[in-house]
VOLUMKE-463469 format. One record per residue (C-alpha): residue number from 1; residue in one letter; x, y, z. Coordinates in steps of 0.2 Angstrom, whole numbers. Layout:
VOLUMKE-463469
+-----+---------+-------+-------+-------+
! num ! residuo !     X !     Y !     Z !
+-----+---------+-------+-------+-------+
! NUM !       a !     X !     Y !     Z !
...
+-----+---------+-------+-------+-------+
END
This chain:
VOLUMKE-463469
+-----+---------+-------+-------+-------+
! num ! residuo !     X !     Y !     Z !
+-----+---------+-------+-------+-------+
!   1 !       x !   -48 !    88 !  -174 !
!   2 !       x !   -30 !    81 !  -169 !
!   3 !       x !   -28 !    73 !  -151 !
!   4 !       x !   -17 !    82 !  -141 !
!   5 !       x !    -9 !    68 !  -133 !
!   6 !       x !    10 !    66 !  -133 !
!   7 !       x !    21 !    53 !  -125 !
!   8 !       x !    16 !    47 !  -109 !
!   9 !       x !    24 !    53 !   -93 !
!  10 !       x !    38 !    44 !   -85 !
!  11 !       x !    37 !    42 !   -66 !
!  12 !       x !    57 !    36 !   -65 !
!  13 !       x !    73 !    40 !   -74 !
!  14 !       x !    76 !    29 !   -88 !
!  15 !       x !    93 !    21 !   -90 !
!  16 !       x !   102 !    29 !  -106 !
!  17 !       x !   107 !    12 !  -112 !
!  18 !       x !    87 !     7 !  -114 !
!  19 !       x !    81 !    24 !  -117 !
!  20 !       x !    79 !    21 !  -136 !
!  21 !       x !    68 !     4 !  -133 !
!  22 !       x !    57 !    15 !  -119 !
!  23 !       x !    56 !    28 !  -134 !
!  24 !       x !    51 !    16 !  -147 !
!  25 !       x !    39 !     7 !  -136 !
!  26 !       x !    29 !    24 !  -132 !
!  27 !       x !    29 !    29 !  -151 !
!  28 !       x !    20 !    12 !  -153 !
!  29 !       x !     5 !    18 !  -146 !
!  30 !       x !     5 !    31 !  -160 !
!  31 !       x !    13 !    25 !  -175 !
!  32 !       x !    13 !     7 !  -184 !
!  33 !       x !    30 !     0 !  -188 !
!  34 !       x !    29 !     1 !  -206 !
!  35 !       x !    27 !    20 !  -204 !
!  36 !       x !    46 !    22 !  -199 !
!  37 !       x !    55 !     8 !  -205 !
!  38 !       x !    70 !    16 !  -211 !
!  39 !       x !    72 !    24 !  -192 !
!  40 !       x !    68 !     6 !  -185 !
!  41 !       x !    82 !    -2 !  -196 !
!  42 !       x !    94 !    12 !  -189 !
!  43 !       x !    89 !     9 !  -171 !
!  44 !       x !    91 !   -12 !  -174 !
!  45 !       x !   108 !    -9 !  -181 !
!  46 !       x !   116 !     2 !  -172 !
!  47 !       x !   111 !    -3 !  -155 !
!  48 !       x !   124 !   -17 !  -161 !
!  49 !       x !   137 !    -9 !  -168 !
!  50 !       x !   136 !     8 !  -156 !
!  51 !       x !   144 !    18 !  -171 !
!  52 !       x !   142 !    36 !  -160 !
!  53 !       x !   146 !    29 !  -145 !
!  54 !       x !   152 !    43 !  -131 !
!  55 !       x !   151 !    56 !  -145 !
!  56 !       x !   141 !    73 !  -141 !
!  57 !       x !   129 !    76 !  -154 !
!  58 !       x !   119 !    92 !  -154 !
!  59 !       x !   102 !    90 !  -165 !
!  60 !       x !    91 !   103 !  -171 !
!  61 !       x !    77 !    94 !  -180 !
!  62 !       x !    61 !   104 !  -179 !
!  63 !       x !    54 !    96 !  -162 !
!  64 !       x !    37 !    87 !  -162 !
!  65 !       x !    31 !    71 !  -157 !
!  66 !       x !    37 !    60 !  -172 !
!  67 !       x !    56 !    67 !  -169 !
!  68 !       x !    58 !    57 !  -155 !
!  69 !       x !    59 !    42 !  -167 !
!  70 !       x !    75 !    51 !  -173 !
!  71 !       x !    81 !    52 !  -157 !
!  72 !       x !    79 !    34 !  -152 !
!  73 !       x !    91 !    30 !  -168 !
!  74 !       x !   104 !    42 !  -162 !
!  75 !       x !   103 !    36 !  -143 !
!  76 !       x !   105 !    18 !  -150 !
!  77 !       x !   121 !    22 !  -157 !
!  78 !       x !   127 !    27 !  -141 !
!  79 !       x !   127 !    47 !  -145 !
!  80 !       x !   126 !    58 !  -130 !
!  81 !       x !   112 !    69 !  -137 !
!  82 !       x !   106 !    87 !  -133 !
!  83 !       x !    92 !    95 !  -143 !
!  84 !       x !    92 !   114 !  -148 !
!  85 !       x !    78 !   124 !  -149 !
!  86 !       x !    79 !   139 !  -159 !
!  87 !       x !    67 !   155 !  -160 !
!  88 !       x !    66 !   153 !  -179 !
!  89 !       x !    61 !   133 !  -179 !
!  90 !       x !    43 !   129 !  -175 !
!  91 !       x !    40 !   116 !  -160 !
!  92 !       x !    28 !   108 !  -150 !
!  93 !       x !    32 !   113 !  -133 !
!  94 !       x !    22 !    99 !  -126 !
!  95 !       x !    32 !    86 !  -134 !
!  96 !       x !    47 !    96 !  -129 !
!  97 !       x !    42 !    93 !  -109 !
!  98 !       x !    45 !    74 !  -114 !
!  99 !       x !    63 !    78 !  -118 !
! 100 !       x !    66 !    84 !  -101 !
! 101 !       x !    57 !    69 !   -92 !
! 102 !       x !    68 !    56 !  -104 !
! 103 !       x !    84 !    68 !   -98 !
! 104 !       x !    89 !    73 !  -114 !
! 105 !       x !    96 !    91 !  -113 !
! 106 !       x !    88 !   105 !  -121 !
! 107 !       x !    99 !   120 !  -127 !
! 108 !       x !    97 !   135 !  -135 !
! 109 !       x !   109 !   140 !  -150 !
! 110 !       x !   115 !   156 !  -141 !
! 111 !       x !   121 !   143 !  -129 !
! 112 !       x !   128 !   131 !  -139 !
! 113 !       x !   140 !   143 !  -147 !
! 114 !       x !   149 !   143 !  -130 !
! 115 !       x !   149 !   123 !  -128 !
! 116 !       x !   159 !   111 !  -138 !
! 117 !       x !   150 !    96 !  -149 !
! 118 !       x !   157 !    82 !  -159 !
! 119 !       x !   143 !    82 !  -172 !
! 120 !       x !   131 !    95 !  -176 !
! 121 !       x !   114 !    90 !  -184 !
! 122 !       x !   108 !   107 !  -190 !
! 123 !       x !    92 !   113 !  -198 !
! 124 !       x !    92 !   130 !  -207 !
! 125 !       x !   109 !   135 !  -202 !
! 126 !       x !   103 !   139 !  -185 !
! 127 !       x !   118 !   131 !  -177 !
! 128 !       x !   131 !   135 !  -191 !
! 129 !       x !   142 !   146 !  -177 !
! 130 !       x !   141 !   130 !  -164 !
! 131 !       x !   159 !   122 !  -163 !
! 132 !       x !   158 !   104 !  -170 !
! 133 !       x !   175 !    93 !  -170 !
! 134 !       x !   170 !    81 !  -184 !
! 135 !       x !   158 !    92 !  -195 !
! 136 !       x !   139 !    97 !  -198 !
! 137 !       x !   124 !    88 !  -206 !
! 138 !       x !   111 !   102 !  -213 !
! 139 !       x !    94 !    96 !  -216 !
! 140 !       x !    87 !   110 !  -227 !
! 141 !       x !    92 !   119 !  -244 !
! 142 !       x !    89 !   136 !  -236 !
! 143 !       x !   101 !   132 !  -223 !
! 144 !       x !   116 !   130 !  -235 !
! 145 !       x !   119 !   145 !  -237 !
! 146 !       x !   127 !   147 !  -219 !
! 147 !       x !   139 !   134 !  -224 !
! 148 !       x !   145 !   140 !  -240 !
! 149 !       x !   162 !   145 !  -232 !
! 150 !       x !   163 !   131 !  -220 !
! 151 !       x !   180 !   125 !  -215 !
! 152 !       x !   173 !   108 !  -210 !
! 153 !       x !   163 !    94 !  -219 !
! 154 !       x !   146 !    98 !  -221 !
! 155 !       x !   133 !    83 !  -227 !
! 156 !       x !   118 !    91 !  -235 !
! 157 !       x !   103 !    80 !  -233 !
! 158 !       x !    93 !    91 !  -246 !
! 159 !       x !   105 !    88 !  -259 !
! 160 !       x !    99 !    70 !  -260 !
! 161 !       x !    83 !    64 !  -269 !
! 162 !       x !    77 !    55 !  -253 !
! 163 !       x !    72 !    73 !  -245 !
! 164 !       x !    58 !    76 !  -258 !
! 165 !       x !    49 !    62 !  -250 !
! 166 !       x !    46 !    75 !  -236 !
! 167 !       x !    49 !    92 !  -246 !
! 168 !       x !    36 !    86 !  -259 !
! 169 !       x !    25 !    72 !  -254 !
! 170 !       x !    24 !    75 !  -234 !
! 171 !       x !    24 !    94 !  -235 !
! 172 !       x !    10 !    94 !  -247 !
! 173 !       x !    -1 !    82 !  -237 !
! 174 !       x !     4 !    91 !  -223 !
! 175 !       x !    -5 !   108 !  -231 !
! 176 !       x !   -21 !    98 !  -235 !
! 177 !       x !   -21 !    90 !  -217 !
! 178 !       x !   -20 !   107 !  -210 !
! 179 !       x !   -33 !   115 !  -220 !
! 180 !       x !   -44 !   101 !  -215 !
! 181 !       x !   -40 !   102 !  -197 !
! 182 !       x !   -45 !   119 !  -197 !
! 183 !       x !   -63 !   115 !  -206 !
! 184 !       x !   -59 !   119 !  -224 !
! 185 !       x !   -62 !   108 !  -238 !
! 186 !       x !   -53 !   110 !  -255 !
! 187 !       x !   -67 !   103 !  -265 !
! 188 !       x !   -70 !   111 !  -279 !
! 189 !       x !   -60 !   128 !  -272 !
! 190 !       x !   -49 !   138 !  -281 !
! 191 !       x !   -31 !   137 !  -274 !
! 192 !       x !   -17 !   149 !  -280 !
! 193 !       x !     0 !   141 !  -277 !
! 194 !       x !    15 !   152 !  -278 !
! 195 !       x !    31 !   144 !  -282 !
! 196 !       x !    33 !   127 !  -290 !
! 197 !       x !    47 !   120 !  -284 !
! 198 !       x !    48 !   104 !  -273 !
! 199 !       x !    37 !   110 !  -260 !
! 200 !       x !    23 !   120 !  -271 !
! 201 !       x !    23 !   104 !  -283 !
! 202 !       x !    18 !    93 !  -268 !
! 203 !       x !     5 !   105 !  -263 !
! 204 !       x !    -2 !   104 !  -280 !
! 205 !       x !    -2 !    85 !  -281 !
! 206 !       x !   -10 !    84 !  -265 !
! 207 !       x !   -23 !    97 !  -268 !
! 208 !       x !   -29 !    92 !  -285 !
! 209 !       x !   -31 !    74 !  -275 !
! 210 !       x !   -44 !    82 !  -263 !
! 211 !       x !   -54 !    90 !  -280 !
! 212 !       x !   -45 !   107 !  -280 !
! 213 !       x !   -46 !   119 !  -294 !
! 214 !       x !   -26 !   125 !  -294 !
! 215 !       x !   -16 !   138 !  -302 !
! 216 !       x !     2 !   139 !  -300 !
! 217 !       x !    12 !   156 !  -300 !
! 218 !       x !    30 !   155 !  -304 !
! 219 !       x !    43 !   166 !  -310 !
! 220 !       x !    51 !   154 !  -322 !
! 221 !       x !    39 !   151 !  -336 !
! 222 !       x !    45 !   135 !  -341 !
! 223 !       x !    35 !   127 !  -326 !
! 224 !       x !    20 !   129 !  -336 !
! 225 !       x !    28 !   113 !  -347 !
! 226 !       x !    30 !   103 !  -331 !
! 227 !       x !    11 !   106 !  -324 !
! 228 !       x !    -2 !    92 !  -321 !
! 229 !       x !   -17 !    93 !  -334 !
! 230 !       x !   -30 !   104 !  -329 !
! 231 !       x !   -17 !   116 !  -319 !
! 232 !       x !   -16 !   134 !  -323 !
! 233 !       x !    -2 !   144 !  -325 !
! 234 !       x !     1 !   164 !  -323 !
! 235 !       x !    19 !   172 !  -323 !
! 236 !       x !    24 !   182 !  -307 !
! 237 !       x !    28 !   196 !  -316 !
! 238 !       x !    10 !   197 !  -323 !
! 239 !       x !     5 !   208 !  -309 !
! 240 !       x !   -13 !   211 !  -314 !
! 241 !       x !   -18 !   193 !  -318 !
! 242 !       x !   -10 !   188 !  -300 !
! 243 !       x !   -20 !   200 !  -291 !
! 244 !       x !   -37 !   195 !  -300 !
! 245 !       x !   -33 !   177 !  -297 !
! 246 !       x !   -28 !   180 !  -279 !
! 247 !       x !   -45 !   189 !  -277 !
! 248 !       x !   -56 !   176 !  -285 !
! 249 !       x !   -48 !   162 !  -274 !
! 250 !       x !   -53 !   152 !  -259 !
! 251 !       x !   -35 !   151 !  -253 !
! 252 !       x !   -18 !   158 !  -257 !
! 253 !       x !    -2 !   148 !  -252 !
! 254 !       x !    17 !   154 !  -254 !
! 255 !       x !    29 !   140 !  -257 !
! 256 !       x !    42 !   150 !  -265 !
! 257 !       x !    57 !   148 !  -252 !
! 258 !       x !    61 !   167 !  -253 !
! 259 !       x !    60 !   180 !  -240 !
! 260 !       x !    45 !   193 !  -243 !
! 261 !       x !    42 !   186 !  -260 !
! 262 !       x !    26 !   194 !  -262 !
! 263 !       x !    30 !   211 !  -255 !
! 264 !       x !    30 !   219 !  -272 !
! 265 !       x !    19 !   209 !  -280 !
! 266 !       x !     2 !   211 !  -269 !
! 267 !       x !    -2 !   226 !  -260 !
! 268 !       x !   -12 !   224 !  -243 !
! 269 !       x !   -26 !   231 !  -252 !
! 270 !       x !   -26 !   217 !  -264 !
! 271 !       x !   -29 !   204 !  -250 !
! 272 !       x !   -45 !   213 !  -242 !
! 273 !       x !   -56 !   200 !  -250 !
! 274 !       x !   -59 !   183 !  -239 !
! 275 !       x !   -46 !   174 !  -248 !
! 276 !       x !   -37 !   163 !  -235 !
! 277 !       x !   -18 !   165 !  -234 !
! 278 !       x !    -5 !   152 !  -229 !
! 279 !       x !    13 !   150 !  -230 !
! 280 !       x !    21 !   134 !  -232 !
! 281 !       x !    38 !   140 !  -233 !
! 282 !       x !    53 !   144 !  -218 !
! 283 !       x !    53 !   162 !  -223 !
! 284 !       x !    40 !   173 !  -221 !
! 285 !       x !    35 !   175 !  -239 !
! 286 !       x !    20 !   187 !  -239 !
! 287 !       x !    33 !   202 !  -232 !
! 288 !       x !    30 !   213 !  -218 !
! 289 !       x !    16 !   222 !  -226 !
! 290 !       x !     4 !   208 !  -222 !
! 291 !       x !     1 !   207 !  -202 !
! 292 !       x !     3 !   190 !  -196 !
! 293 !       x !   -14 !   190 !  -190 !
! 294 !       x !   -20 !   189 !  -208 !
! 295 !       x !   -12 !   171 !  -212 !
! 296 !       x !   -15 !   156 !  -207 !
! 297 !       x !    -6 !   150 !  -192 !
! 298 !       x !     1 !   167 !  -190 !
! 299 !       x !    14 !   166 !  -204 !
! 300 !       x !    21 !   151 !  -199 !
! 301 !       x !    20 !   135 !  -212 !
! 302 !       x !     3 !   129 !  -210 !
! 303 !       x !     7 !   112 !  -206 !
! 304 !       x !    17 !   117 !  -190 !
! 305 !       x !    -1 !   120 !  -183 !
! 306 !       x !    -4 !   101 !  -183 !
! 307 !       x !     5 !    89 !  -169 !
! 308 !       x !    13 !    80 !  -182 !
! 309 !       x !    17 !    93 !  -196 !
! 310 !       x !    23 !    80 !  -208 !
! 311 !       x !    17 !    62 !  -207 !
! 312 !       x !    29 !    50 !  -200 !
! 313 !       x !    29 !    38 !  -216 !
! 314 !       x !    36 !    54 !  -226 !
! 315 !       x !    49 !    62 !  -213 !
! 316 !       x !    56 !    45 !  -209 !
! 317 !       x !    67 !    44 !  -223 !
! 318 !       x !    74 !    61 !  -222 !
! 319 !       x !    77 !    60 !  -203 !
! 320 !       x !    86 !    44 !  -206 !
! 321 !       x !    97 !    52 !  -219 !
! 322 !       x !   100 !    66 !  -207 !
! 323 !       x !   106 !    54 !  -193 !
! 324 !       x !   117 !    44 !  -206 !
! 325 !       x !   126 !    60 !  -210 !
! 326 !       x !   132 !    57 !  -192 !
! 327 !       x !   140 !    41 !  -195 !
! 328 !       x !   148 !    48 !  -211 !
! 329 !       x !   156 !    64 !  -202 !
! 330 !       x !   162 !    51 !  -187 !
! 331 !       x !   171 !    40 !  -198 !
! 332 !       x !   181 !    53 !  -204 !
! 333 !       x !   192 !    57 !  -220 !
! 334 !       x !   179 !    68 !  -228 !
! 335 !       x !   185 !    85 !  -234 !
! 336 !       x !   179 !   102 !  -230 !
! 337 !       x !   165 !   110 !  -240 !
! 338 !       x !   148 !   104 !  -244 !
! 339 !       x !   143 !    84 !  -247 !
! 340 !       x !   127 !    75 !  -255 !
! 341 !       x !   122 !    59 !  -246 !
! 342 !       x !   130 !    44 !  -257 !
! 343 !       x !   118 !    37 !  -272 !
! 344 !       x !   119 !    20 !  -265 !
! 345 !       x !   114 !    25 !  -246 !
! 346 !       x !    98 !    32 !  -252 !
! 347 !       x !    94 !    18 !  -265 !
! 348 !       x !    97 !     6 !  -249 !
! 349 !       x !    84 !    16 !  -239 !
! 350 !       x !    73 !    16 !  -253 !
! 351 !       x !    73 !    -4 !  -254 !
! 352 !       x !    69 !    -2 !  -235 !
! 353 !       x !    54 !     8 !  -238 !
! 354 !       x !    49 !    -3 !  -252 !
! 355 !       x !    48 !   -19 !  -243 !
! 356 !       x !    43 !   -13 !  -225 !
! 357 !       x !    36 !     4 !  -229 !
! 358 !       x !    18 !    13 !  -233 !
! 359 !       x !    25 !    24 !  -247 !
! 360 !       x !    34 !    11 !  -258 !
! 361 !       x !    22 !    16 !  -272 !
! 362 !       x !    24 !    34 !  -271 !
! 363 !       x !    43 !    35 !  -273 !
! 364 !       x !    41 !    35 !  -292 !
! 365 !       x !    34 !    52 !  -290 !
! 366 !       x !    50 !    60 !  -282 !
! 367 !       x !    63 !    50 !  -294 !
! 368 !       x !    66 !    36 !  -283 !
+-----+---------+-------+-------+-------+
END
């Protein structure tokens, strides 16, 4: 089982000028430097140049222990940082106490609407209505819909390849670790994965490494041409096949990214078998007819039951890219609308990972 330890208690207020250094020192108790090379690079560069000096920045990244590495880089850049905690985004309450001890303001989205910020670093679009003078950086694909008609520039992290390090490799690894944390082995167990996008692909990859017998269910029949050897496939509209596969499975996990995706596919009666149910999407993909207590982690993404839902080595690059969006927006000159990260920036982050990180050999799995 994972330890519940978080960052250590601060007895005295820490000067903002040295807060990022204190955070990095605290994180050294939990993570090796090579686990977050990109964010450490940002800290080293930005404490010299202070590119966000004095700017009010609101960050809604899901708040867990390893998120402090992201905050350290923003603070090193001179940002006047606040953290947004919303009811729809998972967070670790114990880790949140540390923010208060560090003197980092915590605010709800409803409160933030009545404030003003220079930059908003959003997640799942929960801060789309918050005023941001210089623009927004959105972390997820699901949040983009909230910004379709934005009158400000919006930097979309998920439009780049770097985000796949988290959504594919990191989320798949998080699912496997969550199952192990609950005492479940996947060795020679039948796993049904609904959806073969970035998240589903990562779950399949990591489950195969654990020796699971995997079947994918997807609405797109062309998916079967891209599955790893030995992985089965069932079209989503083959309802009886889907039902039989779920009944015989050890675990069925959703990764479609679609709210209530299985509501019309499986009835509660189909789920009376001992099969474990899990969700790895932001939305409730099982639907309202399946009670929360029937799904692991009460329908929240399974990996968010962990102190580190995504390992630092996988979350480091996309969190750094999210931060980089703040710098791009602060420089100005970006027209309103949605904008992907530049390929050159992603290449440079990939090189940092290869030189100083732990996952260089895995980058090819996500096209980097």
